[in-house]
MIKE-377402 format. One record per residue (C-alpha): residue number from 1; residue in one letter; x, y, z. Coordinates in steps of 0.25 Angstrom, whole numbers, plus 5000, padded with zeros to 4 digits. Example, Ala and Ser with C-alpha at 12.3 -4.5 7.8 and 13.67 -1.06 7.14 Angstrom:
<fikes>
{fike 1; 'A'; {5049; 4982; 5031}} {fike 2; 'S'; {5055; 4996; 5029}} 
</fikes>
This chain:
<fikes>
{fike 1; 'M'; {5377; 5303; 5577}} {fike 2; 'Q'; {5386; 5296; 5567}} {fike 3; 'E'; {5377; 5299; 5555}} {fike 4; 'E'; {5376; 5314; 5560}} {fike 5; 'M'; {5391; 5314; 5559}} {fike 6; 'Q'; {5392; 5308; 5546}} {fike 7; 'G'; {5382; 5318; 5540}} {fike 8; 'Q'; {5390; 5329; 5545}} {fike 9; 'E'; {5403; 5323; 5539}} {fike 10; 'E'; {5396; 5321; 5526}} {fike 11; 'E'; {5391; 5336; 5526}} {fike 12; 'H'; {5405; 5340; 5530}} {fike 13; 'A'; {5411; 5332; 5518}} {fike 14; 'Q'; {5401; 5339; 5509}} {fike 15; 'D'; {5405; 5353; 5514}} {fike 16; 'E'; {5419; 5349; 5510}} {fike 17; 'C'; {5416; 5347; 5496}} {fike 18; 'L'; {5409; 5360; 5494}} {fike 19; 'P'; {5416; 5371; 5485}} {fike 20; 'Y'; {5414; 5381; 5497}} {fike 21; 'N'; {5414; 5381; 5512}} {fike 22; 'I'; {5401; 5382; 5520}} {fike 23; 'V'; {5401; 5394; 5529}} {fike 24; 'E'; {5398; 5385; 5542}} {fike 25; 'R'; {5413; 5381; 5541}} {fike 26; 'L'; {5417; 5395; 5546}} {fike 27; 'E'; {5410; 5391; 5560}} {fike 28; 'G'; {5421; 5391; 5570}} {fike 29; 'P'; {5428; 5400; 5581}} {fike 30; 'G'; {5421; 5414; 5581}} {fike 31; 'I'; {5411; 5410; 5570}} {fike 32; 'A'; {5398; 5404; 5576}} {fike 33; 'P'; {5387; 5396; 5568}} {fike 34; 'G'; {5379; 5409; 5570}} {fike 35; 'D'; {5389; 5417; 5561}} {fike 36; 'I'; {5388; 5406; 5550}} {fike 37; 'K'; {5373; 5407; 5551}} {fike 38; 'K'; {5374; 5422; 5548}} {fike 39; 'L'; {5384; 5420; 5537}} {fike 40; 'K'; {5374; 5410; 5530}} {fike 41; 'E'; {5362; 5420; 5532}} {fike 42; 'A'; {5370; 5431; 5525}} {fike 43; 'G'; {5374; 5422; 5513}} {fike 44; 'Y'; {5387; 5417; 5517}} {fike 45; 'H'; {5386; 5402; 5516}} {fike 46; 'T'; {5400; 5399; 5513}} {fike 47; 'I'; {5414; 5402; 5518}} {fike 48; 'E'; {5418; 5408; 5505}} {fike 49; 'L'; {5407; 5417; 5505}} {fike 50; 'V'; {5411; 5422; 5518}} {fike 51; 'A'; {5425; 5424; 5514}} {fike 52; 'Y'; {5422; 5431; 5501}} {fike 53; 'A'; {5413; 5441; 5508}} {fike 54; 'T'; {5419; 5454; 5513}} {fike 55; 'K'; {5419; 5457; 5528}} {fike 56; 'K'; {5410; 5468; 5525}} {fike 57; 'D'; {5400; 5459; 5519}} {fike 58; 'L'; {5401; 5449; 5530}} {fike 59; 'A'; {5399; 5461; 5541}} {fike 60; 'T'; {5385; 5463; 5535}} {fike 61; 'I'; {5380; 5449; 5540}} {fike 62; 'K'; {5371; 5452; 5551}} {fike 63; 'G'; {5377; 5446; 5564}} {fike 64; 'I'; {5391; 5445; 5560}} {fike 65; 'S'; {5400; 5455; 5567}} {fike 66; 'D'; {5413; 5461; 5561}} {fike 67; 'A'; {5422; 5452; 5569}} {fike 68; 'K'; {5414; 5440; 5565}} {fike 69; 'V'; {5416; 5445; 5550}} {fike 70; 'E'; {5431; 5444; 5552}} {fike 71; 'K'; {5430; 5431; 5558}} {fike 72; 'L'; {5421; 5425; 5547}} {fike 73; 'H'; {5429; 5431; 5536}} {fike 74; 'D'; {5443; 5426; 5542}} {fike 75; 'A'; {5438; 5412; 5544}} {fike 76; 'A'; {5432; 5411; 5529}} {fike 77; 'F'; {5445; 5417; 5524}} {fike 78; 'K'; {5454; 5407; 5531}} {fike 79; 'M'; {5445; 5395; 5528}} {fike 80; 'L'; {5445; 5398; 5513}} {fike 81; 'Q'; {5460; 5402; 5513}} {fike 82; 'M'; {5457; 5414; 5504}} {fike 83; 'G'; {5471; 5417; 5501}} {fike 84; 'F'; {5481; 5415; 5489}} {fike 85; 'T'; {5482; 5402; 5482}} {fike 86; 'T'; {5489; 5397; 5470}} {fike 87; 'A'; {5485; 5396; 5456}} {fike 88; 'T'; {5486; 5381; 5456}} {fike 89; 'E'; {5476; 5380; 5467}} {fike 90; 'V'; {5467; 5390; 5459}} {fike 91; 'H'; {5468; 5381; 5447}} {fike 92; 'Q'; {5464; 5369; 5455}} {fike 93; 'Q'; {5452; 5376; 5461}} {fike 94; 'R'; {5448; 5379; 5447}} {fike 95; 'Q'; {5447; 5365; 5443}} {fike 96; 'D'; {5435; 5364; 5451}} {fike 97; 'I'; {5428; 5374; 5443}} {fike 98; 'C'; {5417; 5368; 5433}} {fike 99; 'Q'; {5413; 5374; 5420}} {fike 100; 'L'; {5398; 5373; 5417}} {fike 101; 'T'; {5394; 5369; 5403}} {fike 102; 'T'; {5386; 5379; 5395}} {fike 103; 'G'; {5380; 5369; 5386}} {fike 104; 'A'; {5388; 5373; 5374}} {fike 105; 'K'; {5401; 5367; 5370}} {fike 106; 'E'; {5407; 5379; 5363}} {fike 107; 'L'; {5403; 5388; 5375}} {fike 108; 'D'; {5409; 5378; 5385}} {fike 109; 'G'; {5421; 5378; 5377}} {fike 110; 'L'; {5423; 5393; 5378}} {fike 111; 'L'; {5421; 5393; 5393}} {fike 112; 'K'; {5430; 5381; 5394}} {fike 113; 'G'; {5419; 5372; 5399}} {fike 114; 'G'; {5409; 5381; 5404}} {fike 115; 'I'; {5404; 5391; 5415}} {fike 116; 'E'; {5414; 5391; 5426}} {fike 117; 'T'; {5410; 5388; 5440}} {fike 118; 'G'; {5415; 5397; 5452}} {fike 119; 'S'; {5414; 5410; 5444}} {fike 120; 'I'; {5405; 5420; 5437}} {fike 121; 'T'; {5401; 5419; 5423}} {fike 122; 'E'; {5394; 5431; 5416}} {fike 123; 'I'; {5385; 5429; 5404}} {fike 124; 'F'; {5381; 5441; 5397}} {fike 125; 'G'; {5374; 5444; 5384}} {fike 126; 'E'; {5361; 5450; 5378}} {fike 127; 'F'; {5348; 5443; 5379}} {fike 128; 'R'; {5346; 5429; 5372}} {fike 129; 'T'; {5361; 5426; 5372}} {fike 130; 'G'; {5360; 5414; 5381}} {fike 131; 'K'; {5363; 5419; 5395}} {fike 132; 'T'; {5351; 5413; 5402}} {fike 133; 'Q'; {5352; 5401; 5393}} {fike 134; 'L'; {5366; 5398; 5397}} {fike 135; 'C'; {5362; 5400; 5412}} {fike 136; 'H'; {5351; 5390; 5411}} {fike 137; 'T'; {5360; 5380; 5404}} {fike 138; 'L'; {5371; 5381; 5415}} {fike 139; 'C'; {5360; 5379; 5426}} {fike 140; 'V'; {5359; 5364; 5420}} {fike 141; 'T'; {5374; 5362; 5416}} {fike 142; 'C'; {5379; 5366; 5430}} {fike 143; 'Q'; {5371; 5354; 5435}} {fike 144; 'L'; {5379; 5344; 5426}} {fike 145; 'P'; {5390; 5335; 5430}} {fike 146; 'M'; {5404; 5342; 5429}} {fike 147; 'E'; {5409; 5333; 5419}} {fike 148; 'Q'; {5397; 5338; 5410}} {fike 149; 'G'; {5400; 5353; 5412}} {fike 150; 'G'; {5392; 5355; 5425}} {fike 151; 'A'; {5394; 5358; 5440}} {fike 152; 'E'; {5385; 5348; 5446}} {fike 153; 'G'; {5378; 5359; 5454}} {fike 154; 'K'; {5365; 5367; 5454}} {fike 155; 'A'; {5363; 5380; 5448}} {fike 156; 'M'; {5357; 5393; 5453}} {fike 157; 'Y'; {5350; 5403; 5444}} {fike 158; 'I'; {5347; 5418; 5448}} {fike 159; 'D'; {5337; 5423; 5438}} {fike 160; 'T'; {5336; 5438; 5437}} {fike 161; 'E'; {5329; 5439; 5423}} {fike 162; 'G'; {5318; 5428; 5424}} {fike 163; 'T'; {5324; 5419; 5413}} {fike 164; 'F'; {5327; 5407; 5421}} {fike 165; 'R'; {5319; 5395; 5414}} {fike 166; 'P'; {5320; 5381; 5421}} {fike 167; 'E'; {5314; 5375; 5408}} {fike 168; 'R'; {5327; 5378; 5401}} {fike 169; 'L'; {5335; 5370; 5412}} {fike 170; 'L'; {5326; 5358; 5409}} {fike 171; 'E'; {5329; 5359; 5394}} {fike 172; 'I'; {5344; 5360; 5397}} {fike 173; 'A'; {5344; 5349; 5408}} {fike 174; 'E'; {5338; 5340; 5397}} {fike 175; 'R'; {5349; 5342; 5388}} {fike 176; 'Y'; {5359; 5338; 5399}} {fike 177; 'G'; {5351; 5326; 5403}} {fike 178; 'L'; {5348; 5332; 5417}} {fike 179; 'N'; {5336; 5330; 5425}} {fike 180; 'G'; {5328; 5343; 5423}} {fike 181; 'Q'; {5322; 5343; 5437}} {fike 182; 'D'; {5335; 5341; 5444}} {fike 183; 'V'; {5341; 5353; 5435}} {fike 184; 'L'; {5330; 5362; 5439}} {fike 185; 'D'; {5332; 5358; 5454}} {fike 186; 'N'; {5347; 5361; 5453}} {fike 187; 'V'; {5344; 5376; 5448}} {fike 188; 'S'; {5341; 5386; 5459}} {fike 189; 'Y'; {5334; 5398; 5453}} {fike 190; 'A'; {5330; 5412; 5459}} {fike 191; 'R'; {5324; 5425; 5452}} {fike 192; 'A'; {5331; 5437; 5456}} {fike 193; 'Y'; {5322; 5450; 5455}} {fike 194; 'N'; {5332; 5461; 5459}} {fike 195; 'S'; {5347; 5463; 5461}} {fike 196; 'D'; {5346; 5462; 5476}} {fike 197; 'H'; {5338; 5449; 5475}} {fike 198; 'Q'; {5349; 5444; 5465}} {fike 199; 'S'; {5360; 5445; 5475}} {fike 200; 'Q'; {5351; 5439; 5486}} {fike 201; 'L'; {5349; 5427; 5477}} {fike 202; 'L'; {5364; 5426; 5476}} {fike 203; 'M'; {5366; 5424; 5492}} {fike 204; 'D'; {5355; 5414; 5491}} {fike 205; 'A'; {5363; 5407; 5480}} {fike 206; 'A'; {5375; 5406; 5489}} {fike 207; 'C'; {5367; 5400; 5500}} {fike 208; 'M'; {5361; 5389; 5491}} {fike 209; 'M'; {5375; 5386; 5485}} {fike 210; 'A'; {5380; 5384; 5499}} {fike 211; 'D'; {5370; 5372; 5501}} {fike 212; 'S'; {5370; 5366; 5487}} {fike 213; 'R'; {5380; 5364; 5475}} {fike 214; 'F'; {5378; 5374; 5464}} {fike 215; 'G'; {5386; 5375; 5451}} {fike 216; 'L'; {5379; 5388; 5445}} {fike 217; 'L'; {5373; 5401; 5448}} {fike 218; 'I'; {5367; 5409; 5438}} {fike 219; 'V'; {5362; 5424; 5438}} {fike 220; 'D'; {5354; 5427; 5426}} {fike 221; 'S'; {5356; 5439; 5425}} {fike 222; 'A'; {5366; 5445; 5435}} {fike 223; 'T'; {5364; 5459; 5431}} {fike 224; 'G'; {5349; 5461; 5426}} {fike 225; 'L'; {5343; 5465; 5439}} {fike 226; 'Y'; {5354; 5475; 5442}} {fike 227; 'R'; {5350; 5482; 5429}} {fike 228; 'T'; {5336; 5484; 5434}} {fike 229; 'D'; {5338; 5486; 5449}} {fike 230; 'Y'; {5349; 5497; 5446}} {fike 231; 'S'; {5346; 5507; 5435}} {fike 232; 'G'; {5354; 5519; 5430}} {fike 233; 'R'; {5368; 5524; 5432}} {fike 234; 'G'; {5364; 5529; 5447}} {fike 235; 'E'; {5363; 5514; 5452}} {fike 236; 'L'; {5374; 5509; 5443}} {fike 237; 'S'; {5384; 5508; 5455}} {fike 238; 'A'; {5374; 5501; 5464}} {fike 239; 'R'; {5371; 5491; 5454}} {fike 240; 'Q'; {5385; 5488; 5451}} {fike 241; 'M'; {5388; 5486; 5466}} {fike 242; 'H'; {5376; 5477; 5468}} {fike 243; 'L'; {5380; 5469; 5456}} {fike 244; 'A'; {5394; 5468; 5460}} {fike 245; 'K'; {5390; 5462; 5474}} {fike 246; 'F'; {5381; 5452; 5467}} {fike 247; 'L'; {5393; 5448; 5458}} {fike 248; 'R'; {5402; 5447; 5469}} {fike 249; 'A'; {5393; 5437; 5477}} {fike 250; 'L'; {5391; 5429; 5465}} {fike 251; 'S'; {5406; 5428; 5463}} {fike 252; 'K'; {5407; 5423; 5478}} {fike 253; 'I'; {5397; 5412; 5475}} {fike 254; 'A'; {5405; 5408; 5463}} {fike 255; 'A'; {5417; 5407; 5471}} {fike 256; 'T'; {5410; 5401; 5483}} {fike 257; 'F'; {5402; 5390; 5477}} {fike 258; 'G'; {5409; 5387; 5464}} {fike 259; 'V'; {5397; 5390; 5455}} {fike 260; 'A'; {5397; 5395; 5441}} {fike 261; 'C'; {5390; 5409; 5442}} {fike 262; 'V'; {5384; 5413; 5429}} {fike 263; 'I'; {5378; 5427; 5427}} {fike 264; 'T'; {5371; 5433; 5415}} {fike 265; 'N'; {5373; 5448; 5412}} {fike 266; 'Q'; {5365; 5457; 5402}} {fike 267; 'V'; {5371; 5466; 5392}} {fike 268; 'V'; {5369; 5481; 5389}} {fike 269; 'A'; {5372; 5489; 5377}} {fike 270; 'Q'; {5384; 5498; 5378}} {fike 271; 'V'; {5380; 5512; 5375}} {fike 272; 'D'; {5393; 5519; 5376}} {fike 273; 'G'; {5398; 5514; 5363}} {fike 274; 'G'; {5409; 5506; 5369}} {fike 275; 'A'; {5416; 5495; 5361}} {fike 276; 'S'; {5411; 5481; 5365}} {fike 277; 'M'; {5419; 5469; 5365}} {fike 278; 'F'; {5407; 5461; 5361}} {fike 279; 'G'; {5405; 5468; 5348}} {fike 280; 'D'; {5392; 5474; 5352}} {fike 281; 'N'; {5388; 5484; 5362}} {fike 282; 'K'; {5383; 5475; 5373}} {fike 283; 'K'; {5390; 5474; 5387}} {fike 284; 'P'; {5387; 5466; 5400}} {fike 285; 'I'; {5381; 5475; 5411}} {fike 286; 'G'; {5387; 5475; 5424}} {fike 287; 'G'; {5400; 5482; 5421}} {fike 288; 'N'; {5413; 5478; 5428}} {fike 289; 'I'; {5406; 5472; 5440}} {fike 290; 'I'; {5400; 5460; 5432}} {fike 291; 'A'; {5413; 5460; 5423}} {fike 292; 'H'; {5422; 5458; 5436}} {fike 293; 'A'; {5413; 5448; 5443}} {fike 294; 'S'; {5411; 5439; 5431}} {fike 295; 'T'; {5422; 5429; 5429}} {fike 296; 'T'; {5418; 5425; 5415}} {fike 297; 'R'; {5409; 5433; 5406}} {fike 298; 'L'; {5402; 5427; 5394}} {fike 299; 'Y'; {5395; 5436; 5383}} {fike 300; 'L'; {5384; 5429; 5375}} {fike 301; 'R'; {5379; 5434; 5362}} {fike 302; 'K'; {5369; 5429; 5352}} {fike 303; 'G'; {5374; 5421; 5340}} {fike 304; 'R'; {5367; 5415; 5328}} {fike 305; 'G'; {5353; 5409; 5331}} {fike 306; 'E'; {5353; 5402; 5345}} {fike 307; 'N'; {5368; 5403; 5346}} {fike 308; 'R'; {5375; 5412; 5356}} {fike 309; 'V'; {5389; 5417; 5357}} {fike 310; 'C'; {5397; 5417; 5371}} {fike 311; 'K'; {5409; 5426; 5372}} {fike 312; 'I'; {5419; 5425; 5384}} {fike 313; 'Y'; {5419; 5439; 5388}} {fike 314; 'D'; {5428; 5438; 5400}} {fike 315; 'S'; {5434; 5426; 5407}} {fike 316; 'P'; {5447; 5424; 5415}} {fike 317; 'C'; {5450; 5411; 5409}} {fike 318; 'L'; {5441; 5409; 5396}} {fike 319; 'A'; {5447; 5414; 5383}} {fike 320; 'E'; {5439; 5424; 5375}} {fike 321; 'G'; {5430; 5418; 5365}} {fike 322; 'E'; {5416; 5414; 5360}} {fike 323; 'A'; {5407; 5402; 5359}} {fike 324; 'S'; {5393; 5399; 5353}} {fike 325; 'F'; {5382; 5392; 5359}} {fike 326; 'S'; {5367; 5391; 5357}} {fike 327; 'I'; {5354; 5391; 5366}} {fike 328; 'Q'; {5347; 5379; 5364}} {fike 329; 'G'; {5334; 5372; 5371}} {fike 330; 'S'; {5343; 5364; 5379}} {fike 331; 'G'; {5351; 5376; 5384}} {fike 332; 'I'; {5365; 5381; 5379}} {fike 333; 'G'; {5371; 5373; 5368}} {fike 334; 'D'; {5381; 5373; 5356}} {fike 335; 'A'; {5379; 5383; 5346}} {fike 336; 'T'; {5371; 5379; 5333}} {fike 337; 'D'; {5375; 5381; 5319}} 
</fikes>
């Protein structure tokens, strides 16, 4: 009996250290264990996910009445205290954010340490500009200790183009002195075959993150399947609505679990003759939907030889600038002469 009580105390202590609140904490007057089970079956594994959802979304859960929706929403709001706070408190909260090293000193300097956790970073550019290579490198560096530019967490990789290669992870792991098998075991991988499947995998990701510590979620690419599933101007509205819903869910995951969400995006040639701020006729696809969803947008282009150039396209805290890096056998590294 004493061992059982001690085990419960240890489990509760572990829950207190989590950056999110497990949905079981909503259980109380008017909210039964059966209601919690229905929430989890619908993909709501944390109180944050319940609070961030609209009442309209919660009302679609089978077996949850309108009255119960009100009770769940109110309870989640009260527990999270989702009202005004001070800039001082926000500043203190941002001290917990990690920057994942990219493997290149100049690029890390441009990003003030690396890829930020708790938000969405979009990486776009033409083919062979290093988007997928950077994603592979981040899968390894996110597992590093925080003092070495990591997040001490696992990585999750949603692959829509079939370009994920575990062999690359082994090469990068060797560079950082990490055990290759451990690195592979700490990366959860899934191949998405259509835009609906891509959204379902995101729900599965939230479920997994509620049970284990993750530091990174990659979607490579976030827009590729939408270009094939929705074709022509007649389906443009439906495509953008579906994409917006996916990106909103991704934003909730970043905010709830404090992971770095990295999405890659393709570019398309402008045919209207409009001026481009990049000095060429390429622009990222997805329009304003993806532009507003991404916290930081990075534009990659080819440089000399194996060198690539990263430009800060949009960011609320990073100054406009460029940095060079190279694609090496051991992942992303410093630019070569």
